[in-house]
N, C-alpha and C positions, 0 to 999 in steps of 0.2 A: 504494500500500500504506500503510495506516495501522494501526499496531499497537495503538492504544489508543482506547477509546471517548471521544469528546469531548462536552463539554456541548453541549446544543442551545441555539440562540439564535434569536430572532425576526428575520426579515429586515426590511429598512427599511420596507416597506409594511405591516408588522404582520401579514403573512400566515403561511404555513407556516413552521415552525421547521426549522432546519438545523443540523448540527454545524459547529463551526469548521472542521474538516477539509474538510467538503463545500463550505463557502463559499470556502476557500482554493483548492480544486480548480476550482470554478466560475470564480473570478476569473482564475486562471492559464490557463484555457481560451482567453482572448483571445490567448495566445501560441502557440496551436495546437501543444501539445506532442506529440511522437511518443512520449515516455516521461515519466512523472511518478511519482516515488516520494516519499511524504510520511510522516514519522514524528514523532509527538509524543514528544519526549524530556524532557518536563517532570518526570517522576518522577526523573530523574537530577539535578535542580536544586532539589529541595525544600530550603528554608532559605536559598537564594541570592537575591540581588536579583532582583526581577521575578517570582519564582515565586508562584503563587496556588493555593489549594486547588482540586482538580479538574483541574489541568493547563491545556492550551491556551496556554501561554506560551512554551515553548521547542521549536522545530521544526527538523527536518533535511529539506532538500529536494534531490532529484536530479531535474533536468529537462533534457530534450533537445528542442531546437526549432530549426527552420530560421531562425526569426526572429533567432537569435543570430549568423548568418553575418556575418563581417567586423566583429564588434563585440568590443571588449576586455572583460575580466572586469567592470570597473566599470560599463560601459554595460549589460551583461547584468543585473547586479544592480539597477541603476536601473530597468530595464524590469520586473523582477519586483516591486520595491517599488511602482512606479506601478500595476501591475495589482492589487496587494493593497490599495492605498489606506489607508483608515482602520484596517484590521486591524493595520497595523504600529504603531499607537498603542495600540490595545486590541483584543483581548487579547494579541497577540503582543509578547513582550519580546525574544526572540532568535530569529534565523532563519539557520541554517547552510545555505549554498547551494552546490551543485555544478551549474553551468549549462554545457551543452555543445551543440555543433551535432551533427547526425546523423553527419557525417564524423568528428568527434572521439570520438563514443560507439561507433562501429563498427556492425557488422551487427545487433546485438541491440536497436538503438534504435527499432525500429518498433512496440514494444508500449507500452501505456499503463496 
């Protein structure tokens, strides 16, 4: 779920443009999420450090993945940062993460 339209950006090969939200979702797909909720909260941070016109700087993520089994919170966050790669430098400034395993999320974790 993404509540706000994101600016489009050209992908690395100069081809089709995608929104930042679409690119975040694509990259997080490597973690095979059972559930992924993504919200651009940039409008709540206008005037704060890292905010930019048009948003795409402050995000809230809820993700459920079996890839997190047996991993502490810090390791889960590192997995997410690694999947996002250079997006964490630009345009993302802040990324609030709630990362759970399917068992921690409960029976509703099978939707994406």
